[in-house]
N, C-alpha and C positions, 0 to 999 in steps of 0.2 A: 479256249481263246476264240475258236470259231463260233461258238455259241454266243459269246459276247458281241462279236462282229455282226452276227445275224440279228440279235436284238437291237443293236444300234442302228443297223440299216433299216429294219422294220420300223423302228420308232421315227427316224428322220423322214423316210420316204412317206410312210402312211400319215404321219402327223402333218407334213406339209401339204399333201394332197387333200386331206380332210379339212385343213384350214382354208384352203382356196375354195373348196366346194361349199363348206358351211358358211363361209363369209357371204356368199351370194344367196344361199338358201335361207339363212336366218335374218336377212334384211340388214346386213352390215352392222350387226350388233357384235362387237368384238369380244365382250366378256362371255356371252353365250357361245360364241364360236370357239373360243379357247377351251371352255369346259367340255363342250361336246366333242371336240377333236381329241382331247386327252382321254375321255371315256372310250371313244372309238379305238384309239391307239392301244389302250390297256386291254380291251377286248381282243384286238388283233394279235397282240403278243401272247395273251392267254390261249388263243385258239391255235397258235403255232407250238406252244410249249405243252399243252395238255395231252396231245397224242403221244409225245415222247414219254411223258411221265406215266401215262396209262399203260403204254406198251411195256415199260420196265416193271411196272407194278403187277400186271397180270401174267407176264411171261418171265 
């Protein structure tokens, strides 16, 4: 349950922050902003999960 809460909070916070940043960086192109923000959020979630998986797998 805690892991689900962690993923949800990472997704919501990181997605919103990246939406705001990319909206201004990408010249107010909303479609590109959403796609880039989703990609960045998926990478952020993977970077939080992969150490836990690797630790369980190696040790």
